[in-house]
NUVO-133809 format. One record per atom (N, C-alpha, C): residue number from 1; x, y, z; residue in three letters; atom name; chain. Coordinates in nm, 4 decimals. Layout:
<lobas>
{NUM {X Y Z} ALA CA A}
...
</lobas>
This chain:
<lobas>
{1 {9.6257 10.0136 9.6057} MET N A}
{1 {9.4916 10.0043 9.6440} MET CA A}
{1 {9.4406 9.8403 9.6162} MET C A}
{2 {9.4978 9.7830 9.5332} GLN N A}
{2 {9.4727 9.6535 9.4886} GLN CA A}
{2 {9.4487 9.5631 9.6081} GLN C A}
{3 {9.5711 9.5719 9.6975} MET N A}
{3 {9.5818 9.4952 9.8050} MET CA A}
{3 {9.4820 9.5121 9.9184} MET C A}
{4 {9.4324 9.6447 9.9065} LEU N A}
{4 {9.3371 9.6755 10.0160} LEU CA A}
{4 {9.1877 9.6003 9.9708} LEU C A}
{5 {9.1750 9.6138 9.8296} ASN N A}
{5 {9.0585 9.5513 9.7922} ASN CA A}
{5 {9.0584 9.4043 9.8180} ASN C A}
{6 {9.1860 9.3478 9.8163} GLN N A}
{6 {9.1863 9.1930 9.8491} GLN CA A}
{6 {9.1438 9.1736 9.9865} GLN C A}
{7 {9.2184 9.2444 10.0796} ILE N A}
{7 {9.1901 9.2424 10.2259} ILE CA A}
{7 {9.0435 9.2371 10.2507} ILE C A}
{8 {8.9688 9.3307 10.1901} ASN N A}
{8 {8.8224 9.3551 10.2129} ASN CA A}
{8 {8.7391 9.2519 10.1603} ASN C A}
{9 {8.7974 9.1677 10.0647} ASP N A}
{9 {8.7405 9.0613 10.0093} ASP CA A}
{9 {8.6926 8.9418 10.0963} ASP C A}
{10 {8.6213 8.9504 10.1926} ILE N A}
{10 {8.6048 8.8698 10.3017} ILE CA A}
{10 {8.4525 8.8545 10.2925} ILE C A}
{11 {8.4091 8.7249 10.3049} ILE N A}
{11 {8.2631 8.6990 10.3458} ILE CA A}
{11 {8.2478 8.7142 10.4998} ILE C A}
{12 {8.1474 8.7894 10.5354} ILE N A}
{12 {8.1402 8.8313 10.6697} ILE CA A}
{12 {8.0073 8.7653 10.7152} ILE C A}
{13 {7.9243 8.7211 10.6282} ALA N A}
{13 {7.7893 8.6864 10.6609} ALA CA A}
{13 {7.7503 8.6160 10.5265} ALA C A}
{14 {7.6390 8.5100 10.5433} PRO N A}
{14 {7.5792 8.4727 10.4212} PRO CA A}
{14 {7.5196 8.5795 10.3503} PRO C A}
{15 {7.5659 8.6012 10.2338} HIS N A}
{15 {7.5124 8.7310 10.1270} HIS CA A}
{15 {7.5548 8.8544 10.1502} HIS C A}
{16 {7.6720 8.8734 10.2435} PHE N A}
{16 {7.7389 8.9857 10.2725} PHE CA A}
{16 {7.9021 8.9670 10.2565} PHE C A}
{17 {7.9598 9.0636 10.2007} ASN N A}
{17 {8.1198 9.0685 10.1825} ASN CA A}
{17 {8.1571 9.2265 10.2666} ASN C A}
{18 {8.2557 9.2005 10.3158} LEU N A}
{18 {8.3087 9.3151 10.3848} LEU CA A}
{18 {8.3437 9.4241 10.2920} LEU C A}
{19 {8.3845 9.4128 10.1528} SER N A}
{19 {8.4116 9.5121 10.0560} SER CA A}
{19 {8.2791 9.5911 10.0437} SER C A}
{20 {8.1726 9.5393 10.0506} GLU N A}
{20 {8.0442 9.6093 10.0321} GLU CA A}
{20 {8.0202 9.7407 10.1188} GLU C A}
{21 {8.0772 9.7268 10.2363} PHE N A}
{21 {8.0787 9.8299 10.3371} PHE CA A}
{21 {8.1883 9.9430 10.3373} PHE C A}
{22 {8.2800 9.8990 10.2429} ALA N A}
{22 {8.4165 9.9912 10.2353} ALA CA A}
{22 {8.3943 10.1071 10.1654} ALA C A}
{23 {8.4681 10.2178 10.2281} CYS N A}
{23 {8.4588 10.3596 10.1716} CYS CA A}
{23 {8.5133 10.3508 10.0321} CYS C A}
{24 {8.4488 10.4111 9.9419} PRO N A}
{24 {8.4873 10.4013 9.7907} PRO CA A}
{24 {8.6288 10.4945 9.7709} PRO C A}
{25 {8.6315 10.5834 9.8699} CYS N A}
{25 {8.7499 10.6677 9.8425} CYS CA A}
{25 {8.8802 10.6095 9.8884} CYS C A}
{26 {8.8870 10.5388 10.0188} CYS N A}
{26 {9.0200 10.4912 10.0836} CYS CA A}
{26 {9.0031 10.3217 10.1035} CYS C A}
{27 {8.8842 10.2615 10.0889} ASN N A}
{27 {8.8644 10.1302 10.1181} ASN CA A}
{27 {8.8788 10.0860 10.2522} ASN C A}
{28 {8.8643 10.1831 10.3426} ARG N A}
{28 {8.8654 10.1394 10.4749} ARG CA A}
{28 {8.7161 10.0944 10.5303} ARG C A}
{29 {8.7201 10.0185 10.6180} VAL N A}
{29 {8.5734 9.9713 10.6583} VAL CA A}
{29 {8.5786 9.9865 10.8147} VAL C A}
{30 {8.4559 10.0408 10.8657} MET N A}
{30 {8.4098 10.0305 10.9848} MET CA A}
{30 {8.2707 9.9792 10.9789} MET C A}
{31 {8.2524 9.8610 11.0556} LEU N A}
{31 {8.1025 9.8150 11.0454} LEU CA A}
{31 {8.0837 9.7649 11.1967} LEU C A}
{32 {7.9698 9.8169 11.2452} HIS N A}
{32 {7.9235 9.7705 11.3898} HIS CA A}
{32 {7.8534 9.6463 11.3758} HIS C A}
{33 {7.8721 9.5414 11.4614} PRO N A}
{33 {7.8226 9.4086 11.4639} PRO CA A}
{33 {7.6702 9.4321 11.4580} PRO C A}
{34 {7.5925 9.5144 11.5366} LYS N A}
{34 {7.4694 9.5342 11.5489} LYS CA A}
{34 {7.3829 9.5601 11.4163} LYS C A}
{35 {7.4503 9.6414 11.3419} LEU N A}
{35 {7.4113 9.6841 11.1880} LEU CA A}
{35 {7.4274 9.5589 11.1027} LEU C A}
{36 {7.5259 9.4933 11.1080} LEU N A}
{36 {7.5128 9.3619 11.0344} LEU CA A}
{36 {7.4219 9.2532 11.0605} LEU C A}
{37 {7.4032 9.2386 11.1965} VAL N A}
{37 {7.2860 9.1623 11.2237} VAL CA A}
{37 {7.1691 9.1930 11.1776} VAL C A}
{38 {7.1167 9.3295 11.1871} LYS N A}
{38 {6.9949 9.3669 11.1393} LYS CA A}
{38 {6.9815 9.3635 10.9772} LYS C A}
{39 {7.0876 9.3839 10.9271} LEU N A}
{39 {7.0810 9.3634 10.7772} LEU CA A}
{39 {7.0737 9.2191 10.7304} LEU C A}
{40 {7.1406 9.1384 10.8021} ILE N A}
{40 {7.1118 8.9917 10.7804} ILE CA A}
{40 {6.9763 8.9574 10.7919} ILE C A}
{41 {6.9089 9.0026 10.9097} GLU N A}
{41 {6.7702 8.9664 10.9470} GLU CA A}
{41 {6.6674 9.0161 10.8235} GLU C A}
{42 {6.7177 9.1520 10.7653} LEU N A}
{42 {6.6438 9.2265 10.6721} LEU CA A}
{42 {6.6403 9.1253 10.5490} LEU C A}
{43 {6.7655 9.0802 10.5094} ARG N A}
{43 {6.7935 8.9873 10.3865} ARG CA A}
{43 {6.7130 8.8588 10.4103} ARG C A}
{44 {6.7125 8.8009 10.5240} LYS N A}
{44 {6.6344 8.6793 10.5451} LYS CA A}
{44 {6.4936 8.7036 10.5093} LYS C A}
{45 {6.4334 8.7929 10.5695} ILE N A}
{45 {6.2793 8.8186 10.5543} ILE CA A}
{45 {6.2652 8.8610 10.4071} ILE C A}
{46 {6.3296 8.9254 10.3359} LEU N A}
{46 {6.3160 8.9614 10.2011} LEU CA A}
{46 {6.3320 8.8398 10.1024} LEU C A}
{47 {6.4187 8.7664 10.1357} GLU N A}
{47 {6.4667 8.6469 10.0629} GLU CA A}
{47 {6.5143 8.6825 9.9122} GLU C A}
{48 {6.5874 8.8149 9.9199} ARG N A}
{48 {6.6338 8.8661 9.7936} ARG CA A}
{48 {6.7648 8.9657 9.8247} ARG C A}
{49 {6.8495 8.9791 9.7464} PRO N A}
{49 {6.9799 9.0532 9.7627} PRO CA A}
{49 {6.9406 9.1935 9.8157} PRO C A}
{50 {7.0190 9.2371 9.9194} VAL N A}
{50 {7.0098 9.3656 9.9809} VAL CA A}
{50 {7.1532 9.4409 9.9341} VAL C A}
{51 {7.1304 9.5574 9.8435} TYR N A}
{51 {7.2562 9.6102 9.7904} TYR CA A}
{51 {7.2906 9.7212 9.8777} TYR C A}
{52 {7.4218 9.7313 9.9337} ILE N A}
{52 {7.4845 9.8188 10.0162} ILE CA A}
{52 {7.5356 9.9386 9.9307} ILE C A}
{53 {7.4630 10.0595 9.9119} THR N A}
{53 {7.4965 10.1683 9.8169} THR CA A}
{53 {7.5943 10.2641 9.8956} THR C A}
{54 {7.5847 10.2664 10.0258} SER N A}
{54 {7.6854 10.3330 10.0891} SER CA A}
{54 {7.6998 10.2885 10.2364} SER C A}
{55 {7.8226 10.2479 10.2798} GLY N A}
{55 {7.8494 10.1972 10.3901} GLY CA A}
{55 {7.9290 10.2924 10.4973} GLY C A}
{56 {8.0290 10.2458 10.5304} TYR N A}
{56 {8.1472 10.3256 10.5973} TYR CA A}
{56 {8.1858 10.4358 10.4946} TYR C A}
{57 {8.2036 10.5662 10.5586} ARG N A}
{57 {8.2427 10.6801 10.4802} ARG CA A}
{57 {8.3692 10.7471 10.5617} ARG C A}
{58 {8.4823 10.7686 10.5135} CYS N A}
{58 {8.5852 10.8499 10.5688} CYS CA A}
{58 {8.5444 10.9939 10.5758} CYS C A}
{59 {8.5916 11.0826 10.6574} SER N A}
{59 {8.5274 11.2168 10.6650} SER CA A}
{59 {8.5372 11.2752 10.5365} SER C A}
{60 {8.6576 11.2615 10.4512} ARG N A}
{60 {8.6664 11.3217 10.3167} ARG CA A}
{60 {8.5631 11.2860 10.2326} ARG C A}
{61 {8.5428 11.1507 10.2200} TYR N A}
{61 {8.4313 11.1007 10.1289} TYR CA A}
{61 {8.2886 11.1550 10.1890} TYR C A}
{62 {8.2683 11.1361 10.2974} ASN N A}
{62 {8.1407 11.1950 10.3627} ASN CA A}
{62 {8.1038 11.3479 10.3073} ASN C A}
{63 {8.2097 11.4252 10.3341} GLN N A}
{63 {8.2124 11.5744 10.2835} GLN CA A}
{63 {8.1779 11.5746 10.1280} GLN C A}
{64 {8.2422 11.4975 10.0426} LYS N A}
{64 {8.2294 11.4919 9.8978} LYS CA A}
{64 {8.0902 11.4630 9.8812} LYS C A}
{65 {8.0242 11.3747 9.9330} VAL N A}
{65 {7.8985 11.3171 9.8860} VAL CA A}
{65 {7.7835 11.4102 9.9638} VAL C A}
{66 {7.8227 11.5000 10.0614} GLY N A}
{66 {7.7150 11.6018 10.1017} GLY CA A}
{66 {7.6699 11.5331 10.2266} GLY C A}
{67 {7.7210 11.4521 10.2840} GLY N A}
{67 {7.6785 11.3879 10.4141} GLY CA A}
{67 {7.6890 11.4712 10.5418} GLY C A}
{68 {7.6075 11.4661 10.6426} VAL N A}
{68 {7.6254 11.5674 10.7428} VAL CA A}
{68 {7.7478 11.5234 10.8285} VAL C A}
{69 {7.7853 11.6275 10.9120} THR N A}
{69 {7.9207 11.6215 10.9678} THR CA A}
{69 {7.9224 11.5151 11.0832} THR C A}
{70 {7.8086 11.4863 11.1378} ASN N A}
{70 {7.8191 11.3693 11.2519} ASN CA A}
{70 {7.7578 11.2554 11.1950} ASN C A}
{71 {7.7663 11.2173 11.0663} SER N A}
{71 {7.7030 11.1151 11.0048} SER CA A}
{71 {7.7464 10.9771 11.0504} SER C A}
{72 {7.6522 10.8820 11.0832} TYR N A}
{72 {7.6647 10.7581 11.1488} TYR CA A}
{72 {7.7452 10.6678 11.0612} TYR C A}
{73 {7.7419 10.6983 10.9161} HIS N A}
{73 {7.8290 10.6337 10.8163} HIS CA A}
{73 {7.9680 10.6417 10.8614} HIS C A}
{74 {8.0102 10.7442 10.9182} CYS N A}
{74 {8.1675 10.7753 10.9428} CYS CA A}
{74 {8.2024 10.6967 11.0803} CYS C A}
{75 {8.1261 10.6270 11.1402} ILE N A}
{75 {8.1420 10.5378 11.2645} ILE CA A}
{75 {8.1030 10.3988 11.2471} ILE C A}
{76 {8.0622 10.3645 11.1302} GLY N A}
{76 {8.0217 10.2279 11.0802} GLY CA A}
{76 {7.8936 10.1854 11.1433} GLY C A}
{77 {7.8147 10.2843 11.1934} LEU N A}
{77 {7.6688 10.2664 11.2377} LEU CA A}
{77 {7.5451 10.2466 11.1211} LEU C A}
{78 {7.5814 10.2921 11.0135} ALA N A}
{78 {7.4819 10.3163 10.9098} ALA CA A}
{78 {7.5177 10.2594 10.7732} ALA C A}
{79 {7.4093 10.2405 10.6954} ALA N A}
{79 {7.4125 10.1713 10.5564} ALA CA A}
{79 {7.3041 10.2144 10.4865} ALA C A}
{80 {7.3244 10.2778 10.3675} ASP N A}
{80 {7.2281 10.3022 10.2653} ASP CA A}
{80 {7.2002 10.1769 10.1772} ASP C A}
{81 {7.0767 10.1392 10.1490} ILE N A}
{81 {7.0496 10.0138 10.0847} ILE CA A}
{81 {6.9406 10.0291 9.9761} ILE C A}
{82 {6.9529 9.9337 9.8798} ARG N A}
{82 {6.8554 9.9323 9.7817} ARG CA A}
{82 {6.8261 9.7689 9.7705} ARG C A}
{83 {6.6980 9.7438 9.7299} VAL N A}
{83 {6.6496 9.6202 9.6854} VAL CA A}
{83 {6.5703 9.6039 9.5782} VAL C A}
{84 {6.6329 9.5453 9.4675} LYS N A}
{84 {6.5776 9.5430 9.3267} LYS CA A}
{84 {6.4456 9.4556 9.3280} LYS C A}
{85 {6.3527 9.5236 9.2564} ASP N A}
{85 {6.2060 9.4926 9.2578} ASP CA A}
{85 {6.1343 9.4783 9.3587} ASP C A}
{86 {6.1782 9.5652 9.4738} THR N A}
{86 {6.1032 9.5694 9.6009} THR CA A}
{86 {6.0600 9.7306 9.6085} THR C A}
{87 {5.9306 9.7406 9.6339} ASN N A}
{87 {5.8761 9.8817 9.6602} ASN CA A}
{87 {5.9290 9.9470 9.7809} ASN C A}
{88 {5.9723 10.0636 9.7639} LEU N A}
{88 {6.0284 10.1420 9.8797} LEU CA A}
{88 {5.9453 10.1276 10.0187} LEU C A}
{89 {5.8363 10.1472 10.0008} ILE N A}
{89 {5.7467 10.1601 10.1117} ILE CA A}
{89 {5.7363 10.0233 10.1893} ILE C A}
{90 {5.7388 9.8984 10.0904} GLU N A}
{90 {5.7362 9.7722 10.1491} GLU CA A}
{90 {5.8725 9.7558 10.2359} GLU C A}
{91 {5.9710 9.7924 10.1664} LEU N A}
{91 {6.1098 9.7933 10.2312} LEU CA A}
{91 {6.1090 9.8727 10.3700} LEU C A}
{92 {6.0561 9.9670 10.3617} LEU N A}
{92 {6.0436 10.0762 10.4958} LEU CA A}
{92 {5.9675 9.9978 10.6068} LEU C A}
{93 {5.8621 9.9250 10.5580} ASP N A}
{93 {5.7649 9.8389 10.6490} ASP CA A}
{93 {5.8799 9.7247 10.7299} ASP C A}
{94 {5.9404 9.6636 10.6443} TYR N A}
{94 {6.0460 9.5562 10.6801} TYR CA A}
{94 {6.1329 9.6248 10.7788} TYR C A}
{95 {6.1987 9.7326 10.7536} ALA N A}
{95 {6.2834 9.8030 10.8280} ALA CA A}
{95 {6.2548 9.8450 10.9516} ALA C A}
{96 {6.1169 9.8787 10.9750} GLU N A}
{96 {6.0402 9.9164 11.0787} GLU CA A}
{96 {6.0253 9.8086 11.1596} GLU C A}
{97 {5.9841 9.7025 11.1071} GLU N A}
{97 {5.9829 9.5716 11.1825} GLU CA A}
{97 {6.0913 9.5060 11.2501} GLU C A}
{98 {6.2163 9.5240 11.1921} ILE N A}
{98 {6.3469 9.4890 11.2226} ILE CA A}
{98 {6.3811 9.5821 11.3532} ILE C A}
{99 {6.3245 9.6936 11.3472} ASP N A}
{99 {6.3630 9.8236 11.4573} ASP CA A}
{99 {6.4963 9.8699 11.4457} ASP C A}
{100 {6.5377 9.9259 11.3199} PHE N A}
{100 {6.6350 10.0074 11.2925} PHE CA A}
{100 {6.6239 10.1213 11.3776} PHE C A}
{101 {6.7286 10.1786 11.4486} ASN N A}
{101 {6.6952 10.3186 11.5378} ASN CA A}
{101 {6.6886 10.4173 11.4347} ASN C A}
{102 {6.7530 10.4326 11.3281} GLY N A}
{102 {6.7498 10.5586 11.2347} GLY CA A}
{102 {6.7006 10.4842 11.0914} GLY C A}
{103 {6.6018 10.5406 11.0320} ILE N A}
{103 {6.5424 10.5219 10.9247} ILE CA A}
{103 {6.5152 10.6400 10.8205} ILE C A}
{104 {6.5910 10.6632 10.7206} GLY N A}
{104 {6.5645 10.7668 10.6284} GLY CA A}
{104 {6.5164 10.7144 10.4948} GLY C A}
{105 {6.4090 10.7799 10.4553} PHE N A}
{105 {6.3318 10.7448 10.3425} PHE CA A}
{105 {6.3682 10.8215 10.2247} PHE C A}
{106 {6.4377 10.7873 10.1245} TYR N A}
{106 {6.4829 10.8783 10.0095} TYR CA A}
{106 {6.4003 10.8307 9.8866} TYR C A}
{107 {6.2872 10.8827 9.8692} GLU N A}
{107 {6.1946 10.8290 9.7812} GLU CA A}
{107 {6.2638 10.8654 9.6167} GLU C A}
{108 {6.3144 10.9979 9.6048} LYS N A}
{108 {6.3393 11.0348 9.4878} LYS CA A}
{108 {6.4751 10.9471 9.4355} LYS C A}
{109 {6.5514 10.9169 9.5103} LYS N A}
{109 {6.6860 10.8353 9.4889} LYS CA A}
{109 {6.6682 10.6920 9.5179} LYS C A}
{110 {6.5469 10.6631 9.5584} ASN N A}
{110 {6.5215 10.5242 9.5665} ASN CA A}
{110 {6.6075 10.4316 9.6553} ASN C A}
{111 {6.6268 10.4825 9.7812} PHE N A}
{111 {6.7127 10.4093 9.8945} PHE CA A}
{111 {6.6572 10.4319 10.0285} PHE C A}
{112 {6.7011 10.3555 10.1061} LEU N A}
{112 {6.6682 10.3801 10.2609} LEU CA A}
{112 {6.8097 10.3958 10.3169} LEU C A}
{113 {6.8175 10.4679 10.4096} HIS N A}
{113 {6.9209 10.4922 10.4955} HIS CA A}
{113 {6.8843 10.4058 10.6316} HIS C A}
{114 {6.9596 10.3058 10.6869} LEU N A}
{114 {6.9382 10.2325 10.8104} LEU CA A}
{114 {7.0582 10.2410 10.8986} LEU C A}
{115 {7.0192 10.2672 11.0270} ASP N A}
{115 {7.1299 10.2974 11.0920} ASP CA A}
{115 {7.0779 10.2314 11.2536} ASP C A}
{116 {7.1883 10.2089 11.3384} VAL N A}
{116 {7.1763 10.1463 11.4722} VAL CA A}
{116 {7.2417 10.2500 11.5643} VAL C A}
{117 {7.2110 10.3794 11.5574} ARG N A}
{117 {7.2520 10.4847 11.6372} ARG CA A}
{117 {7.2127 10.4490 11.7937} ARG C A}
{118 {7.2991 10.4881 11.8989} PRO N A}
{118 {7.2752 10.4678 12.0176} PRO CA A}
{118 {7.1684 10.5518 12.0779} PRO C A}
{119 {7.0971 10.6337 12.0132} THR N A}
{119 {7.0196 10.7413 12.0853} THR CA A}
{119 {6.8586 10.6748 12.0136} THR C A}
{120 {6.7688 10.7724 12.0868} LYS N A}
{120 {6.6365 10.7332 12.0373} LYS CA A}
{120 {6.5983 10.7207 11.8999} LYS C A}
{121 {6.4919 10.6367 11.8590} ARG N A}
{121 {6.4468 10.6249 11.7294} ARG CA A}
{121 {6.4251 10.7463 11.6625} ARG C A}
{122 {6.4642 10.7560 11.5191} THR N A}
{122 {6.4536 10.8749 11.4526} THR CA A}
{122 {6.4205 10.8363 11.2926} THR C A}
{123 {6.3160 10.8938 11.2545} ARG N A}
{123 {6.2778 10.8627 11.1289} ARG CA A}
{123 {6.2686 11.0021 11.0387} ARG C A}
{124 {6.2868 10.9891 10.9018} TRP N A}
{124 {6.2852 11.1238 10.8180} TRP CA A}
{124 {6.2670 11.0748 10.6899} TRP C A}
{125 {6.2332 11.1750 10.6042} ARG N A}
{125 {6.1926 11.1468 10.4558} ARG CA A}
{125 {6.2529 11.2625 10.3701} ARG C A}
{126 {6.3033 11.2265 10.2826} GLU N A}
{126 {6.3494 11.3252 10.1702} GLU CA A}
{126 {6.3152 11.2947 10.0505} GLU C A}
</lobas>
């Protein structure tokens, strides 16, 4: 596994490393370029670090964490994020401004799910 960690230790954009998007279970990565572009834009607007708490998930890890069967995480179209010292509502407003197709607001767990799904805009709150 050490070699896989080194392989994923690649700066893919200012402020983002490929390893941040890797599955914690197997270290595999799938990342859609459109998702990365939108996250870079969010980082630029916020002028502070955007922490990826969940990027790509293999099916086994997705099941382990209770993700939905057809999760966009499993095909590299989604990321869950946190931003230190930023109100979640404020973060939601910025995500709306950037026009992520899917936005999930997880107030109790203090993170946003952001995705670039190919279907119509979807919003939810948990």
